[in-house]
DRENTORKOL-3810 file (N, C-alpha, C; in nm, 4 decimals):
REM DRENTORKOL-3810
@n.u->17.8937; n.v->30.6006; n.w->17.9878; ca.u->17.9140; ca.v->30.5020; ca.w->17.8850; c.u->17.8270; c.v->30.5322; c.w->17.7623
@n.u->17.6980; n.v->30.5514; n.w->17.7876; ca.u->17.6060; ca.v->30.5853; ca.w->17.6790; c.u->17.6466; c.v->30.7189; c.w->17.6158
@n.u->17.6902; n.v->30.8101; n.w->17.6998; ca.u->17.7329; ca.v->30.9413; ca.w->17.6521; c.u->17.8566; c.v->30.9291; c.w->17.5629
@n.u->17.9497; n.v->30.8406; n.w->17.5972; ca.u->18.0689; ca.v->30.8185; ca.w->17.5153; c.u->18.0323; c.v->30.7616; c.w->17.3788
@n.u->17.9352; n.v->30.6695; n.w->17.3732; ca.u->17.8927; ca.v->30.6101; ca.w->17.2468; c.u->17.8272; c.v->30.7156; c.w->17.1573
@n.u->17.7433; n.v->30.7997; n.w->17.2175; ca.u->17.6767; ca.v->30.9062; ca.w->17.1414; c.u->17.7812; c.v->31.0047; c.w->17.0888
@n.u->17.8778; n.v->31.0378; n.w->17.1726; ca.u->17.9845; ca.v->31.1292; ca.w->17.1329; c.u->18.0655; c.v->31.0705; c.w->17.0168
@n.u->18.0949; n.v->30.9422; n.w->17.0216; ca.u->18.1697; ca.v->30.8754; ca.w->16.9142; c.u->18.0896; c.v->30.8743; c.w->16.7842
@n.u->17.9609; n.v->30.8470; n.w->16.7931; ca.u->17.8741; ca.v->30.8449; ca.w->16.6751; c.u->17.8680; c.v->30.9837; c.w->16.6118
@n.u->17.8516; n.v->31.0865; n.w->16.6932; ca.u->17.8455; ca.v->31.2245; ca.w->16.6423; c.u->17.9783; c.v->31.2615; c.w->16.5759
@n.u->18.0904; n.v->31.2213; n.w->16.6359; ca.u->18.2220; ca.v->31.2496; ca.w->16.5786; c.u->18.2369; c.v->31.1828; c.w->16.4420
@n.u->18.1949; n.v->31.0573; n.w->16.4323; ca.u->18.2033; ca.v->30.9849; ca.w->16.3049; c.u->18.1146; c.v->31.0514; c.w->16.1996
@n.u->17.9941; n.v->31.0899; n.w->16.2370; ca.u->17.9021; ca.v->31.1572; ca.w->16.1442; c.u->17.9630; c.v->31.2889; c.w->16.0960
@n.u->18.0231; n.v->31.3650; n.w->16.1859; ca.u->18.0844; ca.v->31.4933; ca.w->16.1486; c.u->18.2012; c.v->31.4719; c.w->16.0516
@n.u->18.2821; n.v->31.3687; n.w->16.0776; ca.u->18.3945; ca.v->31.3391; ca.w->15.9885; c.u->18.3434; c.v->31.3014; c.w->15.8496
@n.u->18.2390; n.v->31.2194; n.w->15.8426; ca.u->18.1803; ca.v->31.1801; ca.w->15.7143; c.u->18.1268; c.v->31.3028; c.w->15.6404
@n.u->18.0594; n.v->31.3921; n.w->15.7110; ca.u->18.0055; ca.v->31.5144; ca.w->15.6492; c.u->18.1189; c.v->31.6011; c.w->15.5946
@n.u->18.2266; n.v->31.6167; n.w->15.6716; ca.u->18.3406; ca.v->31.6972; ca.w->15.6263; c.u->18.4016; c.v->31.6361; c.w->15.5005
@n.u->18.4191; n.v->31.5024; n.w->15.4994; ca.u->18.4730; ca.v->31.4365; ca.w->15.3801; c.u->18.3802; c.v->31.4530; c.w->15.2600
@n.u->18.2498; n.v->31.4480; n.w->15.2797; ca.u->18.1548; ca.v->31.4685; ca.w->15.1700; c.u->18.1655; c.v->31.6104; c.w->15.1140
@n.u->18.1799; n.v->31.7074; n.w->15.2019; ca.u->18.1938; ca.v->31.8465; ca.w->15.1581; c.u->18.3222; c.v->31.8631; c.w->15.0768
@n.u->18.4327; n.v->31.8068; n.w->15.1267; ca.u->18.5601; ca.v->31.8162; ca.w->15.0548; c.u->18.5504; c.v->31.7462; c.w->14.9198
@n.u->18.4916; n.v->31.6265; n.w->14.9167; ca.u->18.4768; ca.v->31.5513; ca.w->14.7923; c.u->18.3930; c.v->31.6295; c.w->14.6909
@n.u->18.2823; n.v->31.6877; n.w->14.7359; ca.u->18.1957; ca.v->31.7655; ca.w->14.6470; c.u->18.2698; c.v->31.8886; c.w->14.5929
@n.u->18.3431; n.v->31.9569; n.w->14.6789; ca.u->18.4191; ca.v->32.0748; ca.w->14.6357; c.u->18.5245; c.v->32.0366; c.w->14.5321
@n.u->18.5946; n.v->31.9258; n.w->14.5534; ca.u->18.6956; ca.v->31.8808; ca.w->14.4575; c.u->18.6325; c.v->31.8429; c.w->14.3238
@n.u->18.5160; n.v->31.7794; n.w->14.3271; ca.u->18.4465; ca.v->31.7435; ca.w->14.2035; c.u->18.4074; c.v->31.8683; c.w->14.1243
@n.u->18.3556; n.v->31.9684; n.w->14.1941; ca.u->18.3159; ca.v->32.0938; ca.w->14.1286; c.u->18.4387; c.v->32.1638; c.w->14.0696
@n.u->18.5482; n.v->32.1681; n.w->14.1453; ca.u->18.6701; ca.v->32.2325; ca.w->14.0952; c.u->18.7242; c.v->32.1588; c.w->13.9732
@n.u->18.7201; n.v->32.0264; n.w->13.9754; ca.u->18.7670; ca.v->31.9467; ca.w->13.8619; c.u->18.6827; c.v->31.9745; c.w->13.7378
@n.u->18.5511; n.v->31.9832; n.w->13.7557; ca.u->18.4617; ca.v->32.0119; ca.w->13.6432; c.u->18.4902; c.v->32.1516; c.w->13.5874
@n.u->18.5132; n.v->32.2492; n.w->13.6761; ca.u->18.5450; ca.v->32.3850; ca.w->13.6314; c.u->18.6764; c.v->32.3896; c.w->13.5543
@n.u->18.7750; n.v->32.3158; n.w->13.6013; ca.u->18.9049; ca.v->32.3144; ca.w->13.5338; c.u->18.8920; c.v->32.2531; c.w->13.3952
@n.u->18.8184; n.v->32.1430; n.w->13.3846; ca.u->18.8016; ca.v->32.0767; ca.w->13.2547; c.u->18.7273; c.v->32.1653; c.w->13.1554
@n.u->18.6257; n.v->32.2361; n.w->13.2003; ca.u->18.5490; ca.v->32.3207; ca.w->13.1086; c.u->18.6041; c.v->32.4626; c.w->13.1027
@n.u->18.7020; n.v->32.4942; n.w->13.1839; ca.u->18.7570; ca.v->32.6296; ca.w->13.1911; c.u->18.8160; c.v->32.6781; c.w->13.0620
@n.u->18.8902; n.v->32.5963; n.w->12.9906; ca.u->18.9527; ca.v->32.6398; ca.w->12.8656; c.u->18.8497; c.v->32.6751; c.w->12.7605
@n.u->18.7436; n.v->32.5959; n.w->12.7511; ca.u->18.6388; ca.v->32.6239; ca.w->12.6525; c.u->18.5729; c.v->32.7575; c.w->12.6822
@n.u->18.5407; n.v->32.7817; n.w->12.8084; ca.u->18.4750; ca.v->32.9059; ca.w->12.8472; c.u->18.5614; c.v->33.0270; c.w->12.8215
@n.u->18.6908; n.v->33.0151; n.w->12.8509; ca.u->18.7814; ca.v->33.1273; ca.w->12.8283; c.u->18.7929; c.v->33.1587; c.w->12.6802
@n.u->18.8013; n.v->33.0556; n.w->12.5987; ca.u->18.8127; ca.v->33.0780; ca.w->12.4555; c.u->18.6895; c.v->33.1510; c.w->12.4040
@n.u->18.5718; n.v->33.1108; n.w->12.4485; ca.u->18.4487; ca.v->33.1744; ca.w->12.4033; c.u->18.4412; c.v->33.3189; c.w->12.4496
@n.u->18.4853; n.v->33.3452; n.w->12.5747; ca.u->18.4766; ca.v->33.4803; ca.w->12.6271; c.u->18.5746; c.v->33.5736; c.w->12.5573
@n.u->18.6896; n.v->33.5221; n.w->12.5166; ca.u->18.7891; ca.v->33.6062; ca.w->12.4520; c.u->18.7562; c.v->33.6335; c.w->12.3060
@n.u->18.6731; n.v->33.5524; n.w->12.2467; ca.u->18.6388; ca.v->33.5705; ca.w->12.1063; c.u->18.5580; c.v->33.6996; c.w->12.0924
@n.u->18.6097; n.v->33.7893; n.w->12.0138; ca.u->18.5440; ca.v->33.9177; ca.w->11.9941; c.u->18.4975; c.v->33.9265; c.w->11.8493
@n.u->18.3710; n.v->33.9567; n.w->11.8329; ca.u->18.3188; ca.v->33.9858; ca.w->11.6999; c.u->18.3114; c.v->34.1372; c.w->11.6916
@n.u->18.3732; n.v->34.1923; n.w->11.5901; ca.u->18.3711; ca.v->34.3371; ca.w->11.5826; c.u->18.4347; c.v->34.3910; c.w->11.4561
@n.u->18.4628; n.v->34.5193; n.w->11.4615; ca.u->18.5256; ca.v->34.5904; ca.w->11.3505; c.u->18.6605; c.v->34.6434; c.w->11.3982
@n.u->18.7667; n.v->34.5949; n.w->11.3359; ca.u->18.9002; ca.v->34.6434; ca.w->11.3689; c.u->18.9280; c.v->34.7680; c.w->11.2856
@n.u->18.9797; n.v->34.8707; n.w->11.3501; ca.u->19.0087; ca.v->34.9962; ca.w->11.2812; c.u->19.1430; c.v->34.9829; c.w->11.2090
@n.u->19.1369; n.v->34.9840; n.w->11.0754; ca.u->19.2595; ca.v->34.9781; ca.w->10.9950; c.u->19.3081; c.v->35.1179; c.w->10.9604
@n.u->19.2135; n.v->35.2071; n.w->10.9318; ca.u->19.2456; ca.v->35.3462; ca.w->10.8982; c.u->19.1405; c.v->35.4350; c.w->10.9625
@n.u->19.1792; n.v->35.5178; n.w->11.0622; ca.u->19.0802; ca.v->35.5987; ca.w->11.1336; c.u->19.0235; c.v->35.7161; c.w->11.0548
@n.u->19.0821; n.v->35.7510; n.w->10.9411; ca.u->19.0300; ca.v->35.8634; ca.w->10.8634; c.u->19.0443; c.v->35.9939; c.w->10.9393
@n.u->18.9360; n.v->36.0718; n.w->10.9451; ca.u->18.9373; ca.v->36.2019; ca.w->11.0122; c.u->18.9198; c.v->36.1914; c.w->11.1634
@n.u->18.9028; n.v->36.0726; n.w->11.2158; ca.u->18.8682; ca.v->36.0543; ca.w->11.3568; c.u->18.9920; c.v->36.0362; c.w->11.4431
@n.u->19.0328; n.v->36.1431; n.w->11.5105; ca.u->19.1519; ca.v->36.1366; ca.w->11.5954; c.u->19.1280; c.v->36.0513; c.w->11.7199
@n.u->19.0018; n.v->36.0289; n.w->11.7562; ca.u->18.9731; ca.v->35.9470; ca.w->11.8744; c.u->18.9831; c.v->35.7973; c.w->11.8444
@n.u->18.9850; n.v->35.7590; n.w->11.7169; ca.u->18.9994; ca.v->35.6179; ca.w->11.6792; c.u->19.1478; c.v->35.5832; c.w->11.6741
@n.u->19.1810; n.v->35.4673; n.w->11.7230; ca.u->19.3191; ca.v->35.4201; ca.w->11.7199; c.u->19.3314; c.v->35.3027; c.w->11.6238
@n.u->19.4337; n.v->35.3049; n.w->11.5399; ca.u->19.4596; ca.v->35.1912; ca.w->11.4509; c.u->19.4742; c.v->35.0658; c.w->11.5358
@n.u->19.4080; n.v->34.9592; n.w->11.4940; ca.u->19.4144; ca.v->34.8333; ca.w->11.5680; c.u->19.3078; c.v->34.8204; c.w->11.6752
@n.u->19.2397; n.v->34.9305; n.w->11.7066; ca.u->19.1301; ca.v->34.9240; ca.w->11.8034; c.u->19.0140; c.v->34.8432; c.w->11.7463
@n.u->18.9320; n.v->34.7889; n.w->11.8337; ca.u->18.8195; ca.v->34.7061; ca.w->11.7893; c.u->18.6893; c.v->34.7620; c.w->11.8447
@n.u->18.5927; n.v->34.7801; n.w->11.7557; ca.u->18.4572; ca.v->34.8188; ca.w->11.7949; c.u->18.3781; c.v->34.6889; c.w->11.8054
@n.u->18.3410; n.v->34.6487; n.w->11.9278; ca.u->18.2692; ca.v->34.5210; ca.w->11.9415; c.u->18.1285; c.v->34.5290; c.w->11.8828
@n.u->18.0861; n.v->34.4194; n.w->11.8213; ca.u->17.9506; ca.v->34.4108; ca.w->11.7661; c.u->17.8647; c.v->34.3268; c.w->11.8585
@n.u->17.7475; n.v->34.3734; n.w->11.8843; ca.u->17.6493; ca.v->34.2956; ca.w->11.9596; c.u->17.5411; c.v->34.2551; c.w->11.8602
@n.u->17.4208; n.v->34.3018; n.w->11.8810; ca.u->17.3109; ca.v->34.2651; ca.w->11.7915; c.u->17.2982; c.v->34.3628; c.w->11.6749
@n.u->17.3193; n.v->34.4918; n.w->11.7027; ca.u->17.3054; ca.v->34.5906; ca.w->11.5952; c.u->17.3948; c.v->34.7103; c.w->11.6227
@n.u->17.4514; n.v->34.7641; n.w->11.5161; ca.u->17.5364; ca.v->34.8816; ca.w->11.5239; c.u->17.4934; c.v->34.9762; c.w->11.4129
@n.u->17.4490; n.v->35.0960; n.w->11.4508; ca.u->17.4147; ca.v->35.1962; ca.w->11.3493; c.u->17.5345; c.v->35.2901; c.w->11.3345
@n.u->17.5634; n.v->35.3261; n.w->11.2113; ca.u->17.6844; ca.v->35.4022; ca.w->11.1806; c.u->17.6468; c.v->35.5298; c.w->11.1058
@n.u->17.7046; n.v->35.6421; n.w->11.1480; ca.u->17.6802; ca.v->35.7683; ca.w->11.0797; c.u->17.7340; c.v->35.8860; c.w->11.1585
@n.u->17.7102; n.v->36.0069; n.w->11.1069; ca.u->17.7551; ca.v->36.1291; ca.w->11.1751; c.u->17.6608; c.v->36.1725; c.w->11.2854
@n.u->17.5336; n.v->36.1377; n.w->11.2747; ca.u->17.4328; ca.v->36.1809; ca.w->11.3707; c.u->17.4586; c.v->36.1185; c.w->11.5080
@n.u->17.4347; n.v->36.1966; n.w->11.6130; ca.u->17.4585; ca.v->36.1511; ca.w->11.7503; c.u->17.3665; c.v->36.0366; c.w->11.7925
@n.u->17.2607; n.v->36.0110; n.w->11.7183; ca.u->17.1701; ca.v->35.9008; ca.w->11.7525; c.u->17.2273; c.v->35.7643; c.w->11.7137
@n.u->17.3341; n.v->35.7608; n.w->11.6363; ca.u->17.3966; ca.v->35.6344; ca.w->11.5975; c.u->17.4736; c.v->35.5748; c.w->11.7147
@n.u->17.4912; n.v->35.4428; n.w->11.7117; ca.u->17.5713; ca.v->35.3785; ca.w->11.8160; c.u->17.7205; c.v->35.3881; c.w->11.7853
@n.u->17.7578; n.v->35.4082; n.w->11.6595; ca.u->17.8970; ca.v->35.4285; ca.w->11.6204; c.u->17.9013; c.v->35.5552; c.w->11.5358
@n.u->17.9509; n.v->35.6619; n.w->11.5962; ca.u->17.9508; ca.v->35.7932; ca.w->11.5313; c.u->18.0867; c.v->35.8160; c.w->11.4653
@n.u->18.0830; n.v->35.8445; n.w->11.3357; ca.u->18.2053; ca.v->35.8727; ca.w->11.2605; c.u->18.1979; c.v->36.0174; c.w->11.2131
@n.u->18.2906; n.v->36.0990; n.w->11.2626; ca.u->18.2952; ca.v->36.2403; ca.w->11.2254; c.u->18.3794; c.v->36.2537; c.w->11.0990
@n.u->18.3128; n.v->36.2443; n.w->10.9859; ca.u->18.3803; ca.v->36.2428; ca.w->10.8559; c.u->18.2855; c.v->36.3093; c.w->10.7561
@n.u->18.3323; n.v->36.4080; n.w->10.6791; ca.u->18.2425; ca.v->36.4760; ca.w->10.5848; c.u->18.1874; c.v->36.3844; c.w->10.4753
@n.u->18.2483; n.v->36.2681; n.w->10.4561; ca.u->18.2016; ca.v->36.1754; ca.w->10.3528; c.u->18.1062; c.v->36.0691; c.w->10.4078
@n.u->18.0678; n.v->36.0858; n.w->10.5338; ca.u->17.9740; ca.v->35.9931; ca.w->10.5988; c.u->17.8393; c.v->36.0625; c.w->10.6108
@n.u->17.7329; n.v->35.9934; n.w->10.5756; ca.u->17.5973; ca.v->36.0480; ca.w->10.5893; c.u->17.5549; c.v->36.0437; c.w->10.7357
@n.u->17.4500; n.v->36.1203; n.w->10.7675; ca.u->17.3998; ca.v->36.1226; ca.w->10.9056; c.u->17.3631; c.v->35.9829; c.w->10.9540
@n.u->17.2943; n.v->35.9086; n.w->10.8709; ca.u->17.2612; ca.v->35.7686; ca.w->10.8990; c.u->17.3128; c.v->35.6894; c.w->10.7794
@n.u->17.4370; n.v->35.6469; n.w->10.7877; ca.u->17.5098; ca.v->35.5932; ca.w->10.6733; c.u->17.4826; c.v->35.4439; c.w->10.6499
@n.u->17.5018; n.v->35.3639; n.w->10.7536; ca.u->17.4882; ca.v->35.2185; ca.w->10.7387; c.u->17.4544; c.v->35.1568; c.w->10.8738
@n.u->17.4202; n.v->35.0298; n.w->10.8680; ca.u->17.4012; ca.v->34.9564; ca.w->10.9930; c.u->17.4502; c.v->34.8142; c.w->10.9738
@n.u->17.4956; n.v->34.7562; n.w->11.0839; ca.u->17.5380; ca.v->34.6163; ca.w->11.0848; c.u->17.4536; c.v->34.5478; c.w->11.1905
@n.u->17.3928; n.v->34.4365; n.w->11.1530; ca.u->17.3057; ca.v->34.3677; ca.w->11.2482; c.u->17.3200; c.v->34.2168; c.w->11.2344
@n.u->17.2777; n.v->34.1478; n.w->11.3387; ca.u->17.2877; ca.v->34.0023; ca.w->11.3462; c.u->17.1542; c.v->33.9393; c.w->11.3114
@n.u->17.1555; n.v->33.8452; n.w->11.2158; ca.u->17.0362; ca.v->33.7681; ca.w->11.1782; c.u->17.0789; c.v->33.6236; c.w->11.1580
@n.u->17.0158; n.v->33.5325; n.w->11.2301; ca.u->17.0437; ca.v->33.3883; ca.w->11.2166; c.u->17.1937; c.v->33.3585; c.w->11.2237
@n.u->17.2599; n.v->33.4162; n.w->11.3241; ca.u->17.4037; ca.v->33.3962; ca.w->11.3477; c.u->17.4929; c.v->33.4483; c.w->11.2354
@n.u->17.4426; n.v->33.5371; n.w->11.1526; ca.u->17.5216; ca.v->33.6011; ca.w->11.0474; c.u->17.5103; c.v->33.7521; c.w->11.0623
@n.u->17.6230; n.v->33.8198; n.w->11.0447; ca.u->17.6197; ca.v->33.9659; ca.w->11.0470; c.u->17.5973; c.v->34.0176; c.w->10.9057
@n.u->17.5110; n.v->34.1171; n.w->10.8964; ca.u->17.4742; ca.v->34.1771; ca.w->10.7681; c.u->17.5040; c.v->34.3261; c.w->10.7765
@n.u->17.5656; n.v->34.3800; n.w->10.6715; ca.u->17.5844; ca.v->34.5245; ca.w->10.6624; c.u->17.4839; c.v->34.5765; c.w->10.5608
@n.u->17.4240; n.v->34.6899; n.w->10.5941; ca.u->17.3225; ca.v->34.7491; ca.w->10.5064; c.u->17.3523; c.v->34.8969; c.w->10.4886
@n.u->17.3640; n.v->34.9396; n.w->10.3651; ca.u->17.3784; ca.v->35.0816; ca.w->10.3355; c.u->17.2399; c.v->35.1444; c.w->10.3483
@n.u->17.2315; n.v->35.2557; n.w->10.4188; ca.u->17.1020; ca.v->35.3201; ca.w->10.4439; c.u->17.0755; c.v->35.4345; c.w->10.3464
@n.u->17.1163; n.v->35.4168; n.w->10.2223; ca.u->17.0952; ca.v->35.5212; ca.w->10.1220; c.u->17.1935; c.v->35.6351; c.w->10.1362
@n.u->17.3142; n.v->35.6046; n.w->10.1809; ca.u->17.4152; ca.v->35.7085; ca.w->10.2017; c.u->17.4553; c.v->35.7730; c.w->10.0690
@n.u->17.5018; n.v->35.8961; n.w->10.0774; ca.u->17.5416; ca.v->35.9707; ca.w->9.9581; c.u->17.6644; c.v->35.9092; c.w->9.8912
@n.u->17.7655; n.v->35.8766; n.w->9.9699; ca.u->17.8916; ca.v->35.8270; ca.w->9.9143; c.u->17.9045; c.v->35.6753; c.w->9.9169
@n.u->17.8060; n.v->35.6078; n.w->9.9691; ca.u->17.8046; ca.v->35.4622; ca.w->9.9644; c.u->17.8857; c.v->35.3929; c.w->10.0729
@n.u->17.8626; n.v->35.2640; n.w->10.0806; ca.u->17.9344; ca.v->35.1747; ca.w->10.1709; c.u->18.0100; c.v->35.0763; c.w->10.0830
@n.u->18.1387; n.v->35.0632; n.w->10.1072; ca.u->18.2226; ca.v->34.9786; ca.w->10.0225; c.u->18.2722; c.v->34.8598; c.w->10.1041
@n.u->18.2484; n.v->34.7397; n.w->10.0515; ca.u->18.2957; ca.v->34.6169; ca.w->10.1149; c.u->18.3851; c.v->34.5452; c.w->10.0144
@n.u->18.5089; n.v->34.5215; n.w->10.0550; ca.u->18.6076; ca.v->34.4551; ca.w->9.9682; c.u->18.6178; c.v->34.5234; c.w->9.8311
@n.u->18.6293; n.v->34.6562; n.w->9.8354; ca.u->18.6447; ca.v->34.7399; ca.w->9.7148; c.u->18.5244; c.v->34.7386; c.w->9.6206
@n.u->18.4093; n.v->34.6951; n.w->9.6702; ca.u->18.2871; ca.v->34.6949; ca.w->9.5893; c.u->18.1784; c.v->34.7720; c.w->9.6631
@n.u->18.1214; n.v->34.8714; n.w->9.5948; ca.u->18.0115; ca.v->34.9479; ca.w->9.6544; c.u->17.8893; c.v->34.8568; c.w->9.6635
@n.u->17.8299; n.v->34.8502; n.w->9.7827; ca.u->17.7137; ca.v->34.7626; ca.w->9.7993; c.u->17.5850; c.v->34.8411; c.w->9.7794
@n.u->17.4853; n.v->34.7732; n.w->9.7294; ca.u->17.3506; ca.v->34.8288; ca.w->9.7179; c.u->17.2631; c.v->34.7482; c.w->9.8123
@n.u->17.2122; n.v->34.8124; n.w->9.9126; ca.u->17.1279; ca.v->34.7407; ca.w->10.0077; c.u->17.2097; c.v->34.6641; c.w->10.1092
@n.u->17.1907; n.v->34.5303; n.w->10.1136; ca.u->17.2485; ca.v->34.4476; ca.w->10.2197; c.u->17.3533; c.v->34.3515; c.w->10.1647
@n.u->17.4459; n.v->34.3141; n.w->10.2549; ca.u->17.5470; ca.v->34.2142; ca.w->10.2203; c.u->17.5878; c.v->34.1406; c.w->10.3471
@n.u->17.5988; n.v->34.0067; n.w->10.3373; ca.u->17.6489; ca.v->33.9282; ca.w->10.4498; c.u->17.7972; c.v->33.9574; c.w->10.4681
@n.u->17.8381; n.v->33.9736; n.w->10.5938; ca.u->17.9791; ca.v->33.9970; ca.w->10.6226; c.u->18.0477; c.v->33.8644; c.w->10.6536
@n.u->18.1691; n.v->33.8502; n.w->10.6045; ca.u->18.2507; ca.v->33.7330; ca.w->10.6334; c.u->18.3774; c.v->33.7805; c.w->10.7023
@n.u->18.4339; n.v->33.6949; n.w->10.7863; ca.u->18.5546; ca.v->33.7304; ca.w->10.8593; c.u->18.6632; c.v->33.7770; c.w->10.7632
@n.u->18.7211; n.v->33.8933; n.w->10.7934; ca.u->18.8262; ca.v->33.9494; ca.w->10.7092; c.u->18.7779; c.v->34.0501; c.w->10.6073
@n.u->18.6455; n.v->34.0653; n.w->10.5916; ca.u->18.5933; ca.v->34.1642; ca.w->10.4966; c.u->18.6417; c.v->34.3042; c.w->10.5346
@n.u->18.6793; n.v->34.3818; n.w->10.4335; ca.u->18.7233; ca.v->34.5198; ca.w->10.4540; c.u->18.6065; c.v->34.6122; c.w->10.4209
@n.u->18.5704; n.v->34.6959; n.w->10.5179; ca.u->18.4571; ca.v->34.7877; ca.w->10.5038; c.u->18.5116; c.v->34.9299; c.w->10.5024
@n.u->18.4762; n.v->35.0050; n.w->10.3978; ca.u->18.5200; ca.v->35.1445; ca.w->10.3869; c.u->18.3980; c.v->35.2338; c.w->10.3947
@n.u->18.4012; n.v->35.3238; n.w->10.4917; ca.u->18.2949; ca.v->35.4219; ca.w->10.5127; c.u->18.3614; c.v->35.5585; c.w->10.5125
@n.u->18.3436; n.v->35.6348; n.w->10.4069; ca.u->18.4148; ca.v->35.7620; ca.w->10.3954; c.u->18.5637; c.v->35.7339; c.w->10.3911
@n.u->18.6396; n.v->35.7989; n.w->10.4794; ca.u->18.7844; ca.v->35.7762; ca.w->10.4874; c.u->18.8218; c.v->35.6760; c.w->10.5958
@n.u->18.7233; n.v->35.6175; n.w->10.6599; ca.u->18.7471; ca.v->35.5205; ca.w->10.7663; c.u->18.7441; c.v->35.3797; c.w->10.7074
@n.u->18.8470; n.v->35.3017; n.w->10.7386; ca.u->18.8563; ca.v->35.1645; ca.w->10.6877; c.u->18.8563; c.v->35.0689; c.w->10.8064
@n.u->18.7675; n.v->34.9705; n.w->10.7993; ca.u->18.7484; ca.v->34.8745; ca.w->10.9077; c.u->18.7592; c.v->34.7323; c.w->10.8535
@n.u->18.7957; n.v->34.6396; n.w->10.9405; ca.u->18.7982; ca.v->34.4982; ca.w->10.9024; c.u->18.7046; c.v->34.4223; c.w->10.9951
@n.u->18.6131; n.v->34.3442; n.w->10.9350; ca.u->18.5195; ca.v->34.2634; ca.w->11.0129; c.u->18.5938; c.v->34.1420; c.w->11.0665
@n.u->18.5914; n.v->34.1252; n.w->11.1990; ca.u->18.6549; ca.v->34.0088; ca.w->11.2609; c.u->18.5493; c.v->33.9267; c.w->11.3320
@n.u->18.5551; n.v->33.7976; n.w->11.3078; ca.u->18.4560; ca.v->33.7049; ca.w->11.3637; c.u->18.5275; c.v->33.5862; c.w->11.4229
END
C-alpha cells in the first residue's frame, strides 16, 4: 500500500517534470522564431565592395563582392589584404577602414590616385552606400 502511494507520487512528479521540459523547449523555440527574422536579416547584410569592372584582373568576377571587416589594404604588393594586379595601381595604393561605424577610404599617396564618384580624393573620404570607387582600371561600388 505504502509502495503504491510512493510509486504514484513518483509517477506524478515525473509527468510534471516532462511537462516542464516540454513547456520550456516550446518557449525557447517560440523566442527563436520571433527573433529569427531579425537575426537572419543582420547576418545576410554584407558590407563590402561590389566589382563593377574587374579591369586587368581575370580572377575578379563582375558582381562579386569583397566583404569589408575592420580594415582592407589595397595595392599590388602581396602584403595587402586586397591585391589588384593592375599597372595603374601602386604597391600600397589605398586602404578602407572602419571608424565609429563609418567606413573611410584613404589614398596612401598612390601615383595615379583613388577616385570616388569621379572625383580624385586627397587623403581620406567617408564612404556612403552606392559610392563608386575607381582604382586603376578596377571599378568598385561600396555597398552598406
